[in-house]
C-alpha positions as semicolon CSV with decimal commas, in nm:
position;residue;x (nm);y (nm);z (nm)
1;M;5,374;13,657;14,307
2;G;5,493;13,557;14,653
3;D;5,839;13,713;14,622
4;E;5,891;13,711;14,999
5;L;5,795;13,346;15,033
6;A;6,003;13,249;14,729
7;G;6,297;13,431;14,887
8;A;6,243;13,251;15,218
9;I;6,237;12,917;15,037
10;L;6,561;12,992;14,854
11;E;6,726;13,109;15,176
12;A;6,617;12,794;15,360
13;L;6,748;12,572;15,081
14;R;7,075;12,766;15,067
15;G;7,117;12,714;15,441
16;R;7,064;12,342;15,395
17;G;7,299;12,321;15,097
18;E;7,014;12,208;14,871
19;T;6,894;12,310;14,526
20;L;6,564;12,362;14,343
21;A;6,423;12,309;13,994
22;V;6,076;12,345;13,843
23;A;5,864;12,181;13,573
24;E;5,582;12,385;13,429
25;S;5,290;12,336;13,200
26;L;5,007;12,587;13,239
27;T;5,227;12,843;13,418
28;G;5,461;12,865;13,119
29;G;5,765;12,995;13,306
30;L;5,593;13,203;13,574
31;L;5,699;12,965;13,853
32;A;6,064;12,984;13,752
33;A;6,029;13,362;13,729
34;A;5,898;13,376;14,086
35;F;6,228;13,230;14,203
36;V;6,472;13,402;13,966
37;E;6,330;13,742;14,062
38;V;6,493;13,689;14,403
39;P;6,846;13,834;14,419
40;G;7,100;13,555;14,462
41;A;6,863;13,287;14,329
42;S;7,143;13,134;14,123
43;R;7,300;12,992;14,439
44;V;7,003;12,756;14,476
45;F;6,782;12,760;14,166
46;R;6,913;12,513;13,905
47;G;6,656;12,578;13,632
48;G;6,322;12,484;13,493
49;I;6,157;12,305;13,206
50;V;5,843;12,437;13,042
51;A;5,669;12,143;12,874
52;Y;5,348;12,291;12,744
53;A;5,275;12,031;12,476
54;T;5,173;11,691;12,612
55;E;5,436;11,497;12,416
56;L;5,710;11,716;12,563
57;K;5,607;11,612;12,913
58;A;5,721;11,261;12,815
59;K;6,016;11,361;12,598
60;L;6,172;11,629;12,820
61;L;6,061;11,525;13,168
62;G;6,019;11,149;13,142
63;V;5,648;11,133;13,223
64;P;5,545;10,780;13,118
65;P;5,348;10,796;12,790
66;P;5,095;10,537;12,917
67;L;5,020;10,765;13,213
68;L;4,961;11,059;12,980
69;S;4,744;10,857;12,742
70;S;4,532;10,702;13,018
71;H;4,495;11,005;13,250
72;G;4,576;11,305;13,032
73;P;4,818;11,584;13,121
74;V;4,603;11,728;13,403
75;D;4,635;11,464;13,672
76;P;4,796;11,433;14,017
77;A;5,024;11,149;13,909
78;V;5,136;11,354;13,608
79;A;5,216;11,649;13,837
80;A;5,430;11,422;14,055
81;A;5,605;11,277;13,749
82;L;5,674;11,627;13,615
83;A;5,839;11,727;13,944
84;A;6,039;11,404;13,960
85;G;6,155;11,459;13,602
86;A;6,266;11,816;13,671
87;R;6,450;11,704;13,984
88;E;6,639;11,438;13,793
89;R;6,706;11,626;13,470
90;C;6,813;11,948;13,643
91;G;7,018;11,768;13,908
92;A;6,830;11,934;14,193
93;D;6,749;11,819;14,544
94;W;6,392;11,954;14,524
95;A;6,151;12,024;14,240
96;A;5,805;12,175;14,209
97;A;5,566;12,128;13,918
98;T;5,242;12,273;13,784
99;T;4,983;12,129;13,547
100;G;4,623;12,227;13,489
101;V;4,366;12,409;13,280
102;A;4,394;12,787;13,262
103;G;4,117;12,830;13,006
104;P;3,937;12,966;12,826
105;D;3,795;12,615;12,766
106;A;3,785;12,289;12,961
107;Q;4,043;12,030;12,854
108;A;4,000;11,651;12,838
109;G;3,714;11,656;13,085
110;Q;3,894;11,886;13,329
111;P;3,727;12,219;13,411
112;V;3,891;12,558;13,379
113;G;4,071;12,630;13,703
114;R;4,161;12,267;13,785
115;V;4,527;12,270;13,885
116;Y;4,765;12,014;14,032
117;V;5,091;12,116;14,193
118;A;5,357;11,877;14,315
119;V;5,679;11,888;14,513
120;V;5,936;11,610;14,505
121;G;6,243;11,597;14,725
122;P;6,488;11,373;14,903
123;A;6,370;11,103;15,140
124;P;6,339;11,223;15,499
125;V;6,537;10,915;15,607
126;R;6,809;10,751;15,398
127;G;6,681;10,438;15,226
128;E;6,318;10,553;15,217
129;P;6,141;10,664;14,898
130;E;6,172;11,023;14,784
131;R;5,925;11,269;14,932
132;V;5,625;11,344;14,709
133;E;5,350;11,595;14,788
134;V;5,066;11,669;14,546
135;R;4,771;11,904;14,587
136;E;4,462;11,968;14,375
137;F;4,314;12,316;14,345
138;T;4,012;12,460;14,173
139;L;4,111;12,820;14,113
140;P;3,864;13,094;14,024
141;G;3,904;13,367;13,768
142;D;4,025;13,417;13,417
143;R;4,332;13,264;13,253
144;A;4,574;13,508;13,415
145;A;4,422;13,454;13,761
146;V;4,442;13,075;13,729
147;R;4,806;13,088;13,619
148;T;4,899;13,330;13,898
149;G;4,708;13,119;14,150
150;A;4,890;12,806;14,033
151;V;5,226;12,974;14,097
152;Q;5,113;13,081;14,443
153;A;4,988;12,728;14,513
154;A;5,318;12,572;14,406
155;V;5,526;12,818;14,610
156;G;5,294;12,758;14,906
157;L;5,320;12,379;14,881
158;L;5,698;12,402;14,857
159;A;5,709;12,626;15,164
160;E;5,480;12,390;15,354
161;T;5,685;12,085;15,258
162;L;6,009;12,256;15,360
163;A;5,849;12,403;15,676
164;V;5,932;12,758;15,564
165;S;5,715;13,051;15,667
């Protein structure tokens, strides 16, 4: 699942003296696994939080309950809040997050395959707001394909944000 790119991300962060965490919903630990499969990941990867149930997104990651009740768990602002929560709670410089609908059924008006990934990191210039990148994807395939695609999308967005190839 993008082992080479995950390794390049970890190497780039190690070179910068920065760390990484993840927050996951639909990927259920697959995103964290993509990073911990890389030898030496512990030098950079701080950890991850899998908040599958909606109420745990608020309780464990600090997603505002009004945001969850008004937009549901599959939303770009929720993805950004998940990443911000993982960054803060894991004490990391950077965090990536996944949320979406893997199927087999649509959820809260969102179709199967709708995925949001987010990356949150330090401000590019001191005193500016933290960096937040969010992308929406509509991924084809069955449940396994959507989950795998979400991991690839999150790793890809992290690489793009960090300018890693």
